[in-house]
PDB file with SEQRES, HELIX, SHEET and CRYST1 records, atoms N, CA, C and O in Angstrom:
SEQRES   1 A   47  MET MET GLY PHE LEU PRO PHE SER SER GLY ILE ARG LYS          
SEQRES   2 A   47  LEU TYR CYS GLY VAL LEU SER LEU LEU ALA ALA ILE SER          
SEQRES   3 A   47  TYR LEU LYS ALA LEU LEU ASP SER LEU GLN ILE ASN HIS          
SEQRES   4 A   47  GLU ARG THR PHE VAL GLY VAL ARG                              
HELIX    1 AA1 PHE A    4  VAL A   46  1                                  43    
CRYST1    1.000    1.000    1.000  90.00  90.00  90.00 P 1           1          
ATOM      1  N   MET A   1     -40.120 -11.577   0.490  1.00  0.00           N  
ATOM      2  CA  MET A   1     -38.898 -11.267  -0.254  1.00  0.00           C  
ATOM      3  C   MET A   1     -38.574  -9.767  -0.216  1.00  0.00           C  
ATOM      4  O   MET A   1     -37.405  -9.388  -0.294  1.00  0.00           O  
ATOM      5  N   MET A   2     -39.595  -8.916  -0.098  1.00  0.00           N  
ATOM      6  CA  MET A   2     -39.355  -7.471  -0.144  1.00  0.00           C  
ATOM      7  C   MET A   2     -38.504  -7.014   1.042  1.00  0.00           C  
ATOM      8  O   MET A   2     -37.749  -6.049   0.926  1.00  0.00           O  
ATOM      9  N   GLY A   3     -38.619  -7.696   2.172  1.00  0.00           N  
ATOM     10  CA  GLY A   3     -37.857  -7.295   3.347  1.00  0.00           C  
ATOM     11  C   GLY A   3     -36.359  -7.503   3.145  1.00  0.00           C  
ATOM     12  O   GLY A   3     -35.543  -6.802   3.743  1.00  0.00           O  
ATOM     13  N   PHE A   4     -36.002  -8.468   2.302  1.00  0.00           N  
ATOM     14  CA  PHE A   4     -34.590  -8.772   2.096  1.00  0.00           C  
ATOM     15  C   PHE A   4     -33.931  -7.837   1.084  1.00  0.00           C  
ATOM     16  O   PHE A   4     -32.706  -7.807   0.968  1.00  0.00           O  
ATOM     17  N   LEU A   5     -34.739  -7.079   0.357  1.00  0.00           N  
ATOM     18  CA  LEU A   5     -34.202  -6.261  -0.734  1.00  0.00           C  
ATOM     19  C   LEU A   5     -33.208  -5.196  -0.242  1.00  0.00           C  
ATOM     20  O   LEU A   5     -32.099  -5.128  -0.771  1.00  0.00           O  
ATOM     21  N   PRO A   6     -33.563  -4.361   0.752  1.00  0.00           N  
ATOM     22  CA  PRO A   6     -32.615  -3.333   1.205  1.00  0.00           C  
ATOM     23  C   PRO A   6     -31.344  -3.955   1.778  1.00  0.00           C  
ATOM     24  O   PRO A   6     -30.246  -3.425   1.606  1.00  0.00           O  
ATOM     25  N   PHE A   7     -31.512  -5.087   2.461  1.00  0.00           N  
ATOM     26  CA  PHE A   7     -30.370  -5.763   3.080  1.00  0.00           C  
ATOM     27  C   PHE A   7     -29.373  -6.200   2.005  1.00  0.00           C  
ATOM     28  O   PHE A   7     -28.173  -5.950   2.118  1.00  0.00           O  
ATOM     29  N   SER A   8     -29.889  -6.855   0.960  1.00  0.00           N  
ATOM     30  CA  SER A   8     -28.994  -7.342  -0.090  1.00  0.00           C  
ATOM     31  C   SER A   8     -28.363  -6.174  -0.852  1.00  0.00           C  
ATOM     32  O   SER A   8     -27.198  -6.246  -1.243  1.00  0.00           O  
ATOM     33  N   SER A   9     -29.131  -5.095  -1.064  1.00  0.00           N  
ATOM     34  CA  SER A   9     -28.567  -3.948  -1.776  1.00  0.00           C  
ATOM     35  C   SER A   9     -27.481  -3.296  -0.923  1.00  0.00           C  
ATOM     36  O   SER A   9     -26.477  -2.822  -1.454  1.00  0.00           O  
ATOM     37  N   GLY A  10     -27.675  -3.272   0.387  1.00  0.00           N  
ATOM     38  CA  GLY A  10     -26.654  -2.714   1.272  1.00  0.00           C  
ATOM     39  C   GLY A  10     -25.390  -3.549   1.219  1.00  0.00           C  
ATOM     40  O   GLY A  10     -24.282  -3.013   1.187  1.00  0.00           O  
ATOM     41  N   ILE A  11     -25.561  -4.881   1.209  1.00  0.00           N  
ATOM     42  CA  ILE A  11     -24.395  -5.768   1.114  1.00  0.00           C  
ATOM     43  C   ILE A  11     -23.690  -5.544  -0.216  1.00  0.00           C  
ATOM     44  O   ILE A  11     -22.461  -5.546  -0.289  1.00  0.00           O  
ATOM     45  N   ARG A  12     -24.493  -5.349  -1.277  1.00  0.00           N  
ATOM     46  CA  ARG A  12     -23.888  -5.129  -2.595  1.00  0.00           C  
ATOM     47  C   ARG A  12     -23.097  -3.817  -2.593  1.00  0.00           C  
ATOM     48  O   ARG A  12     -22.002  -3.739  -3.150  1.00  0.00           O  
ATOM     49  N   LYS A  13     -23.670  -2.787  -1.959  1.00  0.00           N  
ATOM     50  CA  LYS A  13     -22.962  -1.497  -1.878  1.00  0.00           C  
ATOM     51  C   LYS A  13     -21.664  -1.655  -1.093  1.00  0.00           C  
ATOM     52  O   LYS A  13     -20.621  -1.135  -1.489  1.00  0.00           O  
ATOM     53  N   LEU A  14     -21.740  -2.374   0.016  1.00  0.00           N  
ATOM     54  CA  LEU A  14     -20.554  -2.599   0.837  1.00  0.00           C  
ATOM     55  C   LEU A  14     -19.502  -3.360   0.041  1.00  0.00           C  
ATOM     56  O   LEU A  14     -18.314  -3.039   0.091  1.00  0.00           O  
ATOM     57  N   TYR A  15     -19.957  -4.379  -0.700  1.00  0.00           N  
ATOM     58  CA  TYR A  15     -19.045  -5.191  -1.505  1.00  0.00           C  
ATOM     59  C   TYR A  15     -18.366  -4.332  -2.569  1.00  0.00           C  
ATOM     60  O   TYR A  15     -17.156  -4.427  -2.776  1.00  0.00           O  
ATOM     61  N   CYS A  16     -19.155  -3.495  -3.239  1.00  0.00           N  
ATOM     62  CA  CYS A  16     -18.590  -2.611  -4.272  1.00  0.00           C  
ATOM     63  C   CYS A  16     -17.608  -1.625  -3.644  1.00  0.00           C  
ATOM     64  O   CYS A  16     -16.562  -1.337  -4.224  1.00  0.00           O  
ATOM     65  N   GLY A  17     -17.936  -1.113  -2.473  1.00  0.00           N  
ATOM     66  CA  GLY A  17     -17.041  -0.180  -1.798  1.00  0.00           C  
ATOM     67  C   GLY A  17     -15.725  -0.840  -1.425  1.00  0.00           C  
ATOM     68  O   GLY A  17     -14.657  -0.250  -1.590  1.00  0.00           O  
ATOM     69  N   VAL A  18     -15.806  -2.079  -0.916  1.00  0.00           N  
ATOM     70  CA  VAL A  18     -14.581  -2.805  -0.543  1.00  0.00           C  
ATOM     71  C   VAL A  18     -13.742  -3.082  -1.788  1.00  0.00           C  
ATOM     72  O   VAL A  18     -12.519  -2.945  -1.766  1.00  0.00           O  
ATOM     73  N   LEU A  19     -14.414  -3.475  -2.878  1.00  0.00           N  
ATOM     74  CA  LEU A  19     -13.684  -3.764  -4.121  1.00  0.00           C  
ATOM     75  C   LEU A  19     -12.990  -2.511  -4.643  1.00  0.00           C  
ATOM     76  O   LEU A  19     -11.827  -2.563  -5.043  1.00  0.00           O  
ATOM     77  N   SER A  20     -13.698  -1.394  -4.639  1.00  0.00           N  
ATOM     78  CA  SER A  20     -13.095  -0.145  -5.134  1.00  0.00           C  
ATOM     79  C   SER A  20     -11.952   0.286  -4.213  1.00  0.00           C  
ATOM     80  O   SER A  20     -10.941   0.815  -4.675  1.00  0.00           O  
ATOM     81  N   LEU A  21     -12.119   0.056  -2.908  1.00  0.00           N  
ATOM     82  CA  LEU A  21     -11.061   0.409  -1.960  1.00  0.00           C  
ATOM     83  C   LEU A  21      -9.814  -0.436  -2.224  1.00  0.00           C  
ATOM     84  O   LEU A  21      -8.697   0.079  -2.227  1.00  0.00           O  
ATOM     85  N   LEU A  22     -10.015  -1.743  -2.445  1.00  0.00           N  
ATOM     86  CA  LEU A  22      -8.883  -2.628  -2.735  1.00  0.00           C  
ATOM     87  C   LEU A  22      -8.206  -2.205  -4.035  1.00  0.00           C  
ATOM     88  O   LEU A  22      -6.979  -2.193  -4.134  1.00  0.00           O  
ATOM     89  N   ALA A  23      -9.021  -1.858  -5.028  1.00  0.00           N  
ATOM     90  CA  ALA A  23      -8.454  -1.432  -6.316  1.00  0.00           C  
ATOM     91  C   ALA A  23      -7.636  -0.158  -6.131  1.00  0.00           C  
ATOM     92  O   ALA A  23      -6.548  -0.029  -6.693  1.00  0.00           O  
ATOM     93  N   ALA A  24      -8.162   0.790  -5.338  1.00  0.00           N  
ATOM     94  CA  ALA A  24      -7.447   2.044  -5.108  1.00  0.00           C  
ATOM     95  C   ALA A  24      -6.148   1.783  -4.349  1.00  0.00           C  
ATOM     96  O   ALA A  24      -5.122   2.396  -4.644  1.00  0.00           O  
ATOM     97  N   ILE A  25      -6.190   0.878  -3.374  1.00  0.00           N  
ATOM     98  CA  ILE A  25      -4.995   0.577  -2.585  1.00  0.00           C  
ATOM     99  C   ILE A  25      -3.927  -0.061  -3.472  1.00  0.00           C  
ATOM    100  O   ILE A  25      -2.755   0.311  -3.404  1.00  0.00           O  
ATOM    101  N   SER A  26      -4.336  -1.027  -4.308  1.00  0.00           N  
ATOM    102  CA  SER A  26      -3.361  -1.684  -5.178  1.00  0.00           C  
ATOM    103  C   SER A  26      -2.798  -0.686  -6.185  1.00  0.00           C  
ATOM    104  O   SER A  26      -1.615  -0.738  -6.519  1.00  0.00           O  
ATOM    105  N   TYR A  27      -3.656   0.231  -6.673  1.00  0.00           N  
ATOM    106  CA  TYR A  27      -3.203   1.247  -7.627  1.00  0.00           C  
ATOM    107  C   TYR A  27      -2.167   2.165  -6.961  1.00  0.00           C  
ATOM    108  O   TYR A  27      -1.132   2.480  -7.549  1.00  0.00           O  
ATOM    109  N   LEU A  28      -2.463   2.587  -5.726  1.00  0.00           N  
ATOM    110  CA  LEU A  28      -1.530   3.464  -5.018  1.00  0.00           C  
ATOM    111  C   LEU A  28      -0.227   2.736  -4.722  1.00  0.00           C  
ATOM    112  O   LEU A  28       0.853   3.323  -4.785  1.00  0.00           O  
ATOM    113  N   LYS A  29      -0.340   1.434  -4.393  1.00  0.00           N  
ATOM    114  CA  LYS A  29       0.862   0.647  -4.119  1.00  0.00           C  
ATOM    115  C   LYS A  29       1.736   0.576  -5.355  1.00  0.00           C  
ATOM    116  O   LYS A  29       2.953   0.749  -5.274  1.00  0.00           O  
ATOM    117  N   ALA A  30       1.115   0.320  -6.507  1.00  0.00           N  
ATOM    118  CA  ALA A  30       1.874   0.242  -7.762  1.00  0.00           C  
ATOM    119  C   ALA A  30       2.504   1.598  -8.069  1.00  0.00           C  
ATOM    120  O   ALA A  30       3.645   1.675  -8.526  1.00  0.00           O  
ATOM    121  N   LEU A  31       1.750   2.662  -7.814  1.00  0.00           N  
ATOM    122  CA  LEU A  31       2.256   4.010  -8.067  1.00  0.00           C  
ATOM    123  C   LEU A  31       3.472   4.288  -7.181  1.00  0.00           C  
ATOM    124  O   LEU A  31       4.483   4.808  -7.652  1.00  0.00           O  
ATOM    125  N   LEU A  32       3.367   3.938  -5.899  1.00  0.00           N  
ATOM    126  CA  LEU A  32       4.482   4.155  -4.977  1.00  0.00           C  
ATOM    127  C   LEU A  32       5.682   3.315  -5.382  1.00  0.00           C  
ATOM    128  O   LEU A  32       6.819   3.783  -5.320  1.00  0.00           O  
ATOM    129  N   ASP A  33       5.432   2.064  -5.800  1.00  0.00           N  
ATOM    130  CA  ASP A  33       6.530   1.205  -6.226  1.00  0.00           C  
ATOM    131  C   ASP A  33       7.253   1.817  -7.420  1.00  0.00           C  
ATOM    132  O   ASP A  33       8.484   1.843  -7.453  1.00  0.00           O  
ATOM    133  N   SER A  34       6.500   2.309  -8.400  1.00  0.00           N  
ATOM    134  CA  SER A  34       7.129   2.899  -9.586  1.00  0.00           C  
ATOM    135  C   SER A  34       7.892   4.155  -9.197  1.00  0.00           C  
ATOM    136  O   SER A  34       8.966   4.421  -9.736  1.00  0.00           O  
ATOM    137  N   LEU A  35       7.340   4.939  -8.255  1.00  0.00           N  
ATOM    138  CA  LEU A  35       8.031   6.151  -7.813  1.00  0.00           C  
ATOM    139  C   LEU A  35       9.322   5.789  -7.099  1.00  0.00           C  
ATOM    140  O   LEU A  35      10.346   6.447  -7.285  1.00  0.00           O  
ATOM    141  N   GLN A  36       9.276   4.737  -6.278  1.00  0.00           N  
ATOM    142  CA  GLN A  36      10.468   4.296  -5.562  1.00  0.00           C  
ATOM    143  C   GLN A  36      11.534   3.831  -6.547  1.00  0.00           C  
ATOM    144  O   GLN A  36      12.715   4.143  -6.393  1.00  0.00           O  
ATOM    145  N   ILE A  37      11.103   3.080  -7.564  1.00  0.00           N  
ATOM    146  CA  ILE A  37      12.051   2.589  -8.567  1.00  0.00           C  
ATOM    147  C   ILE A  37      12.692   3.776  -9.284  1.00  0.00           C  
ATOM    148  O   ILE A  37      13.903   3.790  -9.503  1.00  0.00           O  
ATOM    149  N   ASN A  38      11.885   4.767  -9.648  1.00  0.00           N  
ATOM    150  CA  ASN A  38      12.417   5.955 -10.306  1.00  0.00           C  
ATOM    151  C   ASN A  38      13.371   6.690  -9.365  1.00  0.00           C  
ATOM    152  O   ASN A  38      14.404   7.202  -9.796  1.00  0.00           O  
ATOM    153  N   HIS A  39      13.021   6.741  -8.080  1.00  0.00           N  
ATOM    154  CA  HIS A  39      13.847   7.416  -7.086  1.00  0.00           C  
ATOM    155  C   HIS A  39      15.211   6.734  -7.008  1.00  0.00           C  
ATOM    156  O   HIS A  39      16.243   7.404  -7.036  1.00  0.00           O  
ATOM    157  N   GLU A  40      15.216   5.398  -6.911  1.00  0.00           N  
ATOM    158  CA  GLU A  40      16.470   4.651  -6.837  1.00  0.00           C  
ATOM    159  C   GLU A  40      17.276   4.872  -8.111  1.00  0.00           C  
ATOM    160  O   GLU A  40      18.500   5.006  -8.076  1.00  0.00           O  
ATOM    161  N   ARG A  41      16.570   4.907  -9.231  1.00  0.00           N  
ATOM    162  CA  ARG A  41      17.259   5.092 -10.509  1.00  0.00           C  
ATOM    163  C   ARG A  41      17.943   6.459 -10.538  1.00  0.00           C  
ATOM    164  O   ARG A  41      19.076   6.576 -11.006  1.00  0.00           O  
ATOM    165  N   THR A  42      17.261   7.489 -10.040  1.00  0.00           N  
ATOM    166  CA  THR A  42      17.856   8.829 -10.045  1.00  0.00           C  
ATOM    167  C   THR A  42      19.041   8.863  -9.079  1.00  0.00           C  
ATOM    168  O   THR A  42      20.047   9.522  -9.341  1.00  0.00           O  
ATOM    169  N   PHE A  43      18.912   8.146  -7.962  1.00  0.00           N  
ATOM    170  CA  PHE A  43      20.032   8.102  -7.014  1.00  0.00           C  
ATOM    171  C   PHE A  43      21.243   7.444  -7.661  1.00  0.00           C  
ATOM    172  O   PHE A  43      22.369   7.916  -7.507  1.00  0.00           O  
ATOM    173  N   VAL A  44      21.008   6.360  -8.383  1.00  0.00           N  
ATOM    174  CA  VAL A  44      22.106   5.682  -9.073  1.00  0.00           C  
ATOM    175  C   VAL A  44      22.703   6.619 -10.120  1.00  0.00           C  
ATOM    176  O   VAL A  44      23.918   6.650 -10.315  1.00  0.00           O  
ATOM    177  N   GLY A  45      21.833   7.387 -10.797  1.00  0.00           N  
ATOM    178  CA  GLY A  45      22.320   8.324 -11.808  1.00  0.00           C  
ATOM    179  C   GLY A  45      23.157   9.426 -11.174  1.00  0.00           C  
ATOM    180  O   GLY A  45      24.137   9.883 -11.763  1.00  0.00           O  
ATOM    181  N   VAL A  46      22.765   9.862  -9.949  1.00  0.00           N  
ATOM    182  CA  VAL A  46      23.506  10.928  -9.272  1.00  0.00           C  
ATOM    183  C   VAL A  46      24.889  10.426  -8.888  1.00  0.00           C  
ATOM    184  O   VAL A  46      25.876  11.152  -9.008  1.00  0.00           O  
ATOM    185  N   ARG A  47      24.956   9.183  -8.428  1.00  0.00           N  
ATOM    186  CA  ARG A  47      26.240   8.602  -8.058  1.00  0.00           C  
ATOM    187  C   ARG A  47      27.086   8.463  -9.313  1.00  0.00           C  
ATOM    188  O   ARG A  47      28.221   7.991  -9.243  1.00  0.00           O  
TER     189      ARG A  47                                                      
END                                                                             
């Protein structure tokens, strides 16, 4: 069982990294969407 320990911990690290990456991507997407909405709103206000 000891031989499998580093392997599983590496998979866990990879899994956590992928999850954090997905979370960061979705967060940035939401941020960009809100910025775009604000941008359109300001454009409408300028008109």
